[in-house]
C-alpha positions as CSV (number, residue, x, y, z in Angstrom):
1,M,112.2,78.2,-34.9
2,V,115.0,75.6,-35.1
3,D,116.3,77.2,-38.3
4,F,116.3,80.6,-36.8
5,G,118.0,79.2,-33.7
6,W,120.7,77.7,-35.8
7,Q,121.3,81.0,-37.5
8,Y,121.7,82.8,-34.2
9,E,123.9,80.0,-32.9
10,H,126.3,80.2,-35.8
11,G,125.9,83.9,-36.8
12,H,124.6,83.2,-40.3
13,G,122.7,86.2,-41.6
14,V,122.3,87.6,-38.0
15,A,124.7,88.5,-35.2
16,K,125.8,85.5,-33.3
17,D,123.6,85.3,-30.1
18,L,123.7,82.0,-28.2
19,A,121.1,83.3,-25.7
20,E,118.6,83.8,-28.5
21,A,119.6,80.5,-30.1
22,R,118.8,78.8,-26.7
23,R,115.5,80.6,-26.4
24,L,114.4,79.5,-29.9
25,Y,115.5,76.0,-29.4
26,E,113.7,75.8,-26.0
27,T,110.5,77.1,-27.7
28,A,110.8,74.5,-30.4
29,A,111.6,71.8,-27.8
30,N,108.7,72.7,-25.6
31,A,106.5,72.5,-28.7
32,G,107.6,68.9,-29.3
33,V,109.9,69.6,-32.2
34,P,112.6,66.8,-32.2
35,A,115.3,69.0,-33.9
36,G,114.7,71.7,-31.3
37,M,115.3,69.1,-28.5
38,N,118.4,67.9,-30.2
39,N,119.9,71.3,-30.9
40,L,119.2,72.4,-27.3
41,G,120.8,69.2,-26.1
42,L,123.9,70.0,-28.2
43,L,124.2,73.5,-26.5
44,Y,124.2,71.8,-23.1
45,Y,126.5,69.0,-24.2
46,Y,129.2,71.4,-25.5
47,G,128.4,74.2,-23.0
48,R,127.7,76.7,-25.7
49,G,126.2,79.7,-24.1
50,V,125.0,77.6,-21.1
51,A,126.7,75.6,-18.4
52,R,127.8,72.2,-19.7
53,D,125.3,69.7,-18.5
54,Y,125.7,66.1,-19.8
55,A,122.6,64.8,-17.9
56,L,120.3,67.5,-19.4
57,A,121.8,66.9,-22.9
58,R,121.2,63.2,-22.6
59,K,117.6,63.8,-21.4
60,L,116.9,66.1,-24.4
61,F,118.5,63.6,-26.8
62,E,116.4,60.8,-25.3
63,Q,113.2,62.9,-25.7
64,S,114.1,63.6,-29.4
65,V,114.9,59.9,-30.0
66,A,111.5,58.9,-28.7
67,L,110.1,61.0,-31.6
68,G,112.4,59.2,-34.1
69,N,115.2,61.8,-34.5
70,A,118.3,60.1,-36.0
71,A,120.6,62.9,-35.1
72,S,119.8,62.4,-31.5
73,M,120.4,58.7,-31.8
74,N,123.9,59.5,-33.1
75,D,124.4,62.0,-30.3
76,L,123.4,59.4,-27.7
77,G,126.0,57.1,-29.3
78,I,128.6,59.8,-28.8
79,I,127.7,60.2,-25.1
80,Y,128.1,56.5,-24.5
81,N,131.2,56.1,-26.7
82,E,132.9,58.9,-24.8
83,G,131.4,58.2,-21.3
84,D,130.2,61.8,-20.9
85,G,127.9,61.7,-17.8
86,V,127.4,58.0,-18.1
87,R,129.5,54.9,-17.7
88,R,131.3,54.4,-21.0
89,D,129.7,51.6,-23.0
90,V,130.9,51.1,-26.6
91,K,128.3,48.3,-27.1
92,V,125.4,50.8,-26.4
93,A,127.2,53.4,-28.4
94,R,127.4,51.1,-31.4
95,Q,123.7,50.3,-31.1
96,W,122.8,54.0,-31.2
97,F,125.1,54.6,-34.1
98,E,123.6,51.6,-36.0
99,K,120.0,52.8,-35.4
100,A,120.9,56.3,-36.6
101,A,122.8,55.0,-39.6
102,A,119.9,52.8,-40.6
103,L,117.8,56.0,-40.7
104,G,120.4,57.6,-43.1
105,N,122.4,59.7,-40.6
106,P,125.8,60.2,-42.3
107,Q,127.6,61.2,-39.1
108,A,126.5,57.9,-37.5
109,R,127.9,56.0,-40.5
110,Q,131.2,57.8,-40.0
111,N,131.2,57.1,-36.3
112,L,130.6,53.4,-36.9
113,R,133.6,53.3,-39.3
114,G,135.7,55.0,-36.6
115,M,134.9,52.4,-34.0
116,R,137.2,49.4,-33.5
117,K,135.7,46.0,-34.1
């Protein structure tokens, strides 16, 4: 379902349909699929096809992190680094980026390189 949701979100092989992407991500998230939680969280974080909701995005990322999802660890790092819906905390952001990078997430590695020491 996550892969189909991504196809609808980005219009790859199907007509772009953010409502259908959200439905598929929600179904996956409700089934306990970490990538579904993460992708649904991204829709809410960026306000893609839904009202922007940083608190809900963070909740979805945290649920995904609890299941070991490195992408969501990186996304929590972004939330704390930017201060989106939370008090900005670069120390917490760095911790999330480091955890994600340790699990092989390339975006987290890039985010760590971009942080000031």
